[in-house]
C-alpha positions in Angstrom: 71.2 -36.2 9.2 71.2 -32.9 10.8 73.7 -31.3 13.1 72.8 -32.9 16.6 75.1 -30.1 18.4 74.3 -26.9 16.5 72.1 -25.4 18.8 74.8 -25.8 21.6 77.5 -23.7 19.5 75.9 -21.2 17.5 73.4 -18.7 18.9 69.9 -17.5 17.3 70.0 -14.7 14.9 67.0 -13.0 13.6 66.6 -11.2 10.5 67.9 -7.7 10.6 65.2 -5.2 10.6 65.5 -1.3 8.6 66.1 1.6 11.2 62.6 2.6 12.5 63.0 6.4 11.2 63.9 4.9 7.7 61.4 2.5 7.1 58.4 4.4 8.1 59.2 7.0 5.4 58.2 4.1 2.5 56.2 1.1 1.9 59.3 -1.2 1.4 59.7 -4.6 3.1 60.9 -3.7 6.9 64.1 -5.9 6.8 67.3 -5.1 5.5 68.4 -6.4 2.2 71.7 -8.7 2.3 74.1 -9.1 0.4 73.0 -12.9 -1.2 76.7 -13.9 -0.2 76.5 -12.9 3.2 72.8 -14.1 3.5 73.6 -17.4 2.1 76.7 -17.9 4.8 74.5 -16.8 8.0 71.0 -18.4 7.0 73.5 -21.7 6.5 74.6 -21.2 10.1 71.1 -20.5 11.5 70.0 -24.3 9.7 72.7 -26.4 11.6 70.6 -25.3 14.8 68.0 -27.6 13.5 69.1 -30.7 15.8 68.3 -34.3 15.2 65.1 -34.3 17.4 63.4 -37.6 17.2 59.9 -36.6 16.6 59.8 -33.2 14.0 56.9 -31.7 16.0 57.4 -28.2 13.7 55.8 -30.2 10.8 53.2 -31.8 12.5 49.5 -30.5 10.8 48.0 -30.6 14.6 50.5 -28.2 16.3 53.3 -27.2 13.5 52.8 -26.6 9.9 49.6 -27.9 8.3 51.0 -28.4 5.2 53.9 -30.8 6.7 56.7 -28.9 5.1 59.7 -31.1 5.6 61.5 -28.8 7.5 64.2 -30.5 8.8 65.2 -31.6 5.4 65.4 -28.5 4.0 67.4 -27.1 7.2 70.0 -30.1 6.6 69.8 -29.0 2.8 70.9 -25.2 3.5 73.2 -26.2 6.1 75.4 -28.2 3.5 74.7 -25.5 0.9 72.5 -27.5 -1.5 70.2 -24.5 -1.8 68.1 -26.0 -5.4 67.7 -29.2 -3.4 66.3 -27.4 -0.2 64.3 -25.4 -2.9 62.8 -28.4 -4.3 62.1 -29.9 -0.8 60.2 -26.9 0.0 58.2 -26.4 -3.2 57.2 -30.3 -2.5 54.8 -29.1 0.3 54.0 -25.8 -0.2 53.1 -23.5 -3.7 53.9 -20.1 -2.2 57.0 -20.4 0.3 57.4 -16.8 -0.3 54.7 -15.2 1.3 54.4 -18.1 4.0 57.9 -17.2 4.6 56.9 -13.5 5.2 53.1 -13.9 6.8 53.0 -16.6 8.7 53.0 -16.4 12.4 55.0 -19.8 12.5 53.3 -22.2 14.4 56.6 -24.5 12.9 58.5 -22.0 15.4 56.0 -22.6 18.8 56.7 -26.2 18.2 60.0 -26.4 17.3 61.8 -28.6 20.1 64.2 -25.7 21.0 61.5 -23.9 22.0 60.6 -26.0 25.0 63.3 -24.5 27.2 64.4 -21.2 25.4 66.8 -20.3 28.3 69.1 -23.2 27.6 68.7 -23.8 23.3 68.1 -20.0 22.4 65.1 -20.6 21.3 63.2 -22.2 18.3 65.0 -22.5 14.8 64.4 -19.3 12.6 62.4 -21.6 9.9 60.6 -18.7 8.8 63.3 -16.7 7.9 64.9 -20.1 6.5 62.2 -20.6 4.2 62.1 -17.3 2.9 65.9 -17.2 2.5 65.1 -20.4 0.4 63.0 -19.5 -2.0 64.3 -15.7 -2.4 67.4 -17.4 -3.5 65.7 -19.7 -5.8 64.2 -17.0 -7.7 67.3 -14.9 -8.0 69.4 -18.1 -9.1 66.3 -19.1 -11.7 65.9 -22.6 -10.6 61.5 -21.9 -10.1 60.3 -22.3 -13.4 56.9 -22.9 -14.9 55.6 -26.3 -14.6 52.9 -27.0 -17.3 51.2 -30.8 -17.2 52.4 -33.0 -20.3 48.9 -34.1 -21.1 45.5 -32.5 -20.8 42.9 -34.0 -19.6 40.5 -31.8 -21.2 38.2 -31.2 -18.1 37.5 -27.3 -17.0 37.7 -26.0 -13.7 36.6 -23.1 -12.3 38.0 -21.3 -9.1 36.4 -18.6 -7.5 38.6 -16.1 -5.5 42.6 -15.6 -6.0 43.7 -15.4 -2.5 46.2 -18.1 -1.3 43.7 -20.7 -1.0 41.9 -20.4 -4.7 45.6 -19.4 -6.2 46.7 -23.0 -4.7 44.2 -25.2 -5.7 44.1 -23.6 -9.1 48.2 -24.1 -9.2 47.5 -27.9 -8.4 44.9 -28.5 -10.5 46.8 -26.7 -13.7 49.6 -28.9 -13.1 47.3 -32.0 -13.1 46.5 -31.2 -16.7 43.3 -29.4 -16.1 42.1 -26.0 -17.8 41.7 -23.7 -14.9 40.5 -20.2 -14.6 40.8 -18.0 -11.5 37.7 -15.9 -11.6 38.5 -12.6 -9.3 36.0 -9.9 -8.4 38.7 -7.3 -7.8 40.8 -5.5 -10.7 43.9 -6.9 -9.4 44.8 -10.7 -9.1 45.8 -11.7 -5.5 42.9 -11.2 -3.0 44.4 -10.4 0.5 47.5 -11.1 -0.5 47.1 -8.0 -3.1 44.7 -5.8 -0.8 45.0 -6.9 2.4 48.1 -7.5 3.3 50.3 -4.2 3.8 52.7 -3.4 1.0 55.8 -3.5 3.8 54.9 -6.8 4.8 54.7 -8.5 1.4 55.7 -6.3 -2.0 53.4 -7.3 -4.7 56.3 -7.5 -7.1 56.8 -11.1 -5.5 52.9 -12.0 -6.0 53.5 -10.6 -9.6 56.1 -12.6 -9.9 54.5 -16.1 -9.0 51.4 -14.8 -10.8 53.7 -14.8 -14.1 54.6 -18.3 -13.3 50.9 -19.8 -13.3 50.2 -17.7 -16.2 53.0 -19.4 -18.2 51.6 -23.2 -16.7 48.3 -21.9 -18.2 46.2 -20.6 -15.5 44.0 -18.1 -16.8 42.7 -15.1 -14.9 39.2 -13.1 -15.0 39.3 -9.7 -13.3 36.7 -7.3 -12.8 34.3 -10.6 -12.8 31.5 -11.2 -9.5 30.2 -14.7 -10.3 26.7 -14.2 -9.7 26.4 -10.5 -10.7 28.8 -10.2 -13.8 28.6 -13.9 -14.8 25.7 -16.0 -13.9 26.1 -19.2 -12.2 24.7 -21.4 -14.7 27.0 -20.1 -17.2 29.8 -20.9 -15.2 28.9 -24.2 -14.5 27.7 -24.9 -18.2 31.4 -23.6 -19.1 33.2 -25.9 -16.5 33.5 -29.4 -15.3 34.1 -28.7 -11.2 33.5 -25.3 -9.6 36.1 -24.3 -6.4 34.8 -21.7 -4.3 38.0 -19.9 -2.2 35.8 -16.2 -1.7 37.6 -15.9 1.7 35.8 -14.8 4.8 35.3 -11.0 4.8 32.2 -10.1 6.4 33.9 -7.8 9.1 32.6 -8.3 13.1 31.3 -4.7 13.5 31.0 -3.1 16.7 27.3 -1.0 16.8 28.1 0.9 19.9 26.9 5.1 20.2 28.2 7.0 17.4 28.9 4.0 15.6 27.6 5.9 12.4 29.9 8.9 12.3 32.1 10.1 9.7 35.7 8.5 10.6 34.9 5.5 11.9 35.6 2.6 9.6 36.3 -1.3 9.2 40.2 -2.0 9.0 39.8 -3.5 5.4 38.1 -0.1 4.4 41.5 1.6 5.7 43.9 -1.3 4.2 42.5 -1.8 0.5 42.6 1.8 -0.5 46.3 2.2 1.1 47.1 -1.0 -0.8 45.3 0.6 -3.9 47.7 3.6 -3.4 50.7 1.5 -3.7 49.8 0.0 -6.9 49.5 3.6 -8.4 45.7 4.2 -7.9 46.1 7.4 -6.6 45.8 8.7 -3.0 44.1 6.6 -0.4 40.4 8.4 0.8 40.7 6.9 4.1 44.2 8.3 5.8 45.9 8.6 8.9 47.9 11.2 7.7 47.8 14.0 10.9 45.2 12.6 12.3 44.9 10.5 16.0 43.9 7.2 15.0 42.4 4.7 17.3 42.6 0.8 16.2 40.1 -1.5 18.1 41.4 -4.7 18.2 44.7 -6.4 18.9 45.4 -8.9 16.5 47.2 -9.0 13.3 44.9 -7.1 11.2 45.2 -4.5 14.3 48.8 -4.4 13.7 48.6 -3.9 9.8 46.7 -1.0 10.7 49.0 0.3 12.8 52.2 0.4 10.7 50.1 2.0 7.9 49.2 4.7 9.8 52.8 5.0 10.9 53.8 5.4 7.2 50.4 7.5 6.5 52.3 9.9 8.6 49.6 9.8 12.0 49.9 12.3 14.4 49.0 9.2 16.8 48.3 5.8 17.2 46.3 4.1 19.9 45.5 0.1 19.7 42.8 -1.0 22.1 42.5 -4.5 23.1 39.7 -5.9 25.6 42.1 -9.1 26.3 44.6 -8.7 29.6 48.0 -8.5 28.3 49.2 -11.6 27.5 52.7 -13.4 29.5 55.8 -13.0 28.4 56.6 -16.1 28.3 54.9 -19.3 27.7 52.3 -20.6 30.3 52.7 -24.3 30.3 49.3 -24.7 32.5 47.3 -23.3 29.4 49.1 -23.2 26.5 51.4 -26.5 26.9 54.2 -27.3 24.3 53.7 -27.8 21.2 50.5 -26.3 21.0 50.6 -22.4 20.2 51.8 -20.3 23.1 49.5 -17.5 24.1 52.2 -15.0 25.1 52.9 -10.9 24.5 53.6 -10.9 20.5 55.4 -7.7 19.2 55.4 -6.8 15.5 57.5 -4.8 13.6 54.9 -2.5 13.8 54.5 -2.1 17.2 58.3 -1.4 17.3 57.6 1.8 14.9 55.4 3.7 17.7 52.1 4.1 19.0 50.2 2.9 22.7 48.8 -0.4 23.5 46.0 -0.6 26.1 44.5 -3.9 27.6 41.6 -4.7 29.3 39.6 -1.7 27.6 36.6 -1.1 25.0 35.3 1.5 23.3 32.1 3.0 24.9 30.7 5.7 22.5 32.4 7.4 19.4 31.7 11.4 20.1 31.8 13.8 17.1 30.6 17.0 16.3 28.0 18.7 14.7 29.1 18.1 11.6 29.0 14.3 12.2 32.9 13.7 12.1 34.6 11.8 14.6 36.7 13.8 17.0 37.2 11.6 20.1 36.5 8.1 21.7 35.3 7.1 25.0 37.0 4.1 26.8 36.6 2.4 30.1 38.5 -0.4 31.7 36.6 -4.0 31.3 36.2 -7.5 32.8 36.0 -9.9 30.4 34.1 -13.2 31.6 32.7 -16.6 29.6 29.7 -18.8 30.6 29.7 -22.3 30.3 29.1 -22.6 26.7 31.6 -20.1 26.1 29.4 -17.1 25.2 31.5 -14.0 26.1 30.4 -11.2 28.4 32.4 -7.4 28.6 31.6 -5.7 31.4 33.1 -2.2 32.0 34.4 -1.8 35.9 36.3 1.4 35.8 35.9 5.1 35.0 35.6 6.3 31.5 38.7 8.0 29.6 37.9 10.0 26.5 40.9 10.0 23.6 41.5 12.5 20.7 40.1 10.4 17.5 40.1 11.4 14.1 40.0 7.8 12.7 38.6 5.0 14.5 39.2 1.6 12.8 37.6 -1.8 13.7 40.1 -4.6 13.5 38.0 -7.0 15.8 37.7 -10.1 13.5 35.6 -11.8 10.5 32.4 -13.4 11.1 32.4 -15.5 7.8 31.6 -15.3 4.2 29.8 -12.2 3.1 26.7 -12.6 1.4 26.6 -12.9 -2.6 24.4 -13.5 -4.8 26.9 -16.6 -6.4 25.6 -18.5 -3.3 21.9 -17.8 -3.5 22.4 -19.1 -7.2 23.8 -22.2 -6.2 21.3 -22.7 -2.9 24.0 -22.8 -0.4 23.4 -21.3 3.2 26.4 -20.2 5.9 26.5 -22.5 8.7 26.5 -21.6 12.1 30.1 -20.1 11.9 29.5 -18.2 9.1 31.4 -20.5 6.9 30.5 -23.3 4.2 30.3 -26.6 4.9 31.5 -29.4 2.9 31.6 -33.4 3.0 35.3 -35.5 3.1 35.7 -35.1 -0.2 35.6 -30.9 0.7 32.4 -30.8 -1.7 29.3 -28.7 -0.8 25.4 -29.6 -1.0 26.0 -28.6 -4.7 26.9 -31.3 -6.6 30.8 -30.6 -8.4 31.1 -27.5 -6.1 34.0 -27.4 -3.8 35.1 -25.2 -1.1 38.6 -24.1 0.5 40.1 -21.7 2.8 38.9 -19.5 4.7 35.2 -19.5 3.4 35.6 -22.9 4.8 37.1 -22.8 7.7 36.4 -19.1 8.5 39.5 -16.6 9.4 42.8 -18.3 9.5 46.2 -18.9 8.6 48.0 -18.3 5.2 49.1 -21.8 5.6 45.6 -22.8 6.0 44.6 -22.0 3.5 47.0 -23.2 1.2 46.9 -26.8 3.0 43.1 -26.4 1.9 43.6 -25.6 -1.5 45.7 -28.1 -2.0 43.9 -31.0 -0.2 40.8 -29.6 -2.3 42.7 -29.8 -5.4 43.3 -33.7 -4.6 39.4 -34.3 -4.4 38.6 -32.3 -7.4 41.1 -34.2 -9.4 39.7 -37.7 -8.1 36.1 -35.9 -9.1 37.2 -35.4 -12.5 39.5 -38.4 -13.3 38.3 -40.9 -10.4 41.9 -40.8 -8.6 44.3 -38.3 -7.8 47.9 -38.2 -7.6 47.8 -34.9 -6.2 48.8 -34.3 -2.2 46.1 -33.5 0.4 47.8 -32.1 3.6 44.5 -31.6 5.8 40.9 -33.1 6.2 38.0 -30.8 6.1 37.6 -31.5 9.7 41.3 -30.6 10.8 41.9 -28.3 13.3 45.1 -27.2 15.6 45.4 -28.4 18.9 45.6 -24.4 20.3 43.4 -21.7 18.0 46.1 -19.8 16.2 
């Protein structure tokens, strides 16, 4: 039973962030490191705000958490100081709460009953903060341990890709007793968790800690191996009884305007990956914002990651462009009614660190010098319209403005799965969304080959990646053994009520 009046007595308190001047000078996490006892007391109080609501929309897959996290249960356990039990309930539905607690935009909080009338209730329960505190406390207390399978099935499964979907599928299948090998084309395991997410959002020591658990459980990892190039699909399939494709959707969307070929115009991932490699100790990034005027094209999370990275690299200035209108400060019930994801202005810690944001503008052309180097960018006010089929048109409506720019970063989304030899050898083709289709059992048109995560649904949230990885693991286990006791939180066609 929750505390039904806690939200009336206890004000909402977010986690404290380090001062801007301090945090932009290093790559450590932006949040203050609290004394464990102080944090436990404060978070326990925040958990008391979780009311005894009749229907907990926070863990509804259609509007809240697709993992089905048992949020009211572990909130109540934290309220009562039962941190070990809270960790058990948290891990019952989520393999990697230390990742989601830091990286998920929290549709659970948007769906919280307390978010209906923020002026009277103080706003949603701080679910992400509580989740992160539970798992951090569990690691500190040593209660998270390897869970090796008691019995081996003798079946082998290959997981291609080591992002959150692939890792979730691998851990579930290893714990079910299968011999699982994860193949990663990069030199380190983690996919976007390793090289896409900046260190200040996810310190990689936390990723390494979880990977050590998986190794102790029996999952095998192979790096520097691109299936279809370094290892043939024929050999892969001969060595394994099933294959899970978790290759992501990393084909960056381009903006082929005049001057796109200039030195200094890059995709966002071309900036973020080497920055993360530098944090790993691989040497200076070849694409640095140091001393440069930086313009980021795109107003989403990837753009915000570039913004925070540019700050830490010492950019002279940073400007972020978005062709959409500036969102309202509060939920518009006519456009995004509760409990769906609200279309509101979002400010990340990176935005609080500096830089300018411009809305309803778009790039008209990039301008270079006589050596082919980017020196400025020309933008104009635009009007965005959609036709009856949803096709978007962007029309300039204002005068052109030229901004100084030596580094332009395209953070305008992803078009889907990259074209790769692996898919050709399997005889698989991308669908109209640039993703891989599957049946109700997560199996592709290639028998014994399954798909999950962004490779299946397109670029999406980490919670959806983990949910699909867990569900695909259930399908693979059933395929190999005839039935499965593994959980399957979502179906292949599952979609949120509102795009997140």
